[in-house]
N, C-alpha and C positions, 0 to 999 in steps of 0.2 A: 690468732694463739691457736695451737694445735695439742692436741692431747694424746701422747702415745701410751698405750696402756702394757700390761706383759699379759703374755697370752695363758697362762696358768700362775696360779699361787707362787710356781718355784722358779720362773721365769725371771732369773734376776741380771740375765746377761741384757742391755737394751738391744743387743744386735738380733733379738727373737719377738723383740715387741710389734705390737701392730697399732697401725693409725685408724683406733676406732668412728673418732670426730673428727674432722677437718677445720679448714677456716671456721669462726666463730658465727655461727649463723643461730640468734635468737630462738626459733622457733623447734629448729630440729636437736637443738642441746637442751631444749627444756623437755622436750618430749623423751631425748634420751634419761634424763635423771628423773622425771615420772615415771616412764616404765621401769627403773630401775627401784625407785621406792616401793613402787606397786606391786612389785614380784621378790620381794626380800624385807624382812623385819629387821630393822637396826636394833639391838640388844643395848649398845651405849655409844656413847661417841665424844669421850672426854678430852679435853684441846688444850695446852699449854701454849701460850704466846711465847716464842724464846726470842725474837729481836722484830722491830717493826724499820725500814730506812725508808724515808720520805725524800728523793732529788730537791735540792737548792731548789728548782723554780715550782717544784710543789704538783710537776705533772705524771710524776710517774712515782712508783713504791714496788717493795718487795717486803714478804713479814715472811719470818721464819716459825711455821708450828708443827709440833708436835702431836701428833693425831693417833688414839689410841681406838681405832674403832674393833668391834666385835658381832 
């Protein structure tokens, strides 16, 4: 899994996005999230699960979540 990000809040075109975190590496990803939450204050994080789908084999899934962050 990789996680592309918009360069700015107005970068809506994926052509302009950047790859901040490459393939999953627990320690690197943990450091990235810890640094983010240590340098910013989350005012609210309202989430509403819209849909959950699990594969027939039970080995994969995805969820659609409406996230309102400030």
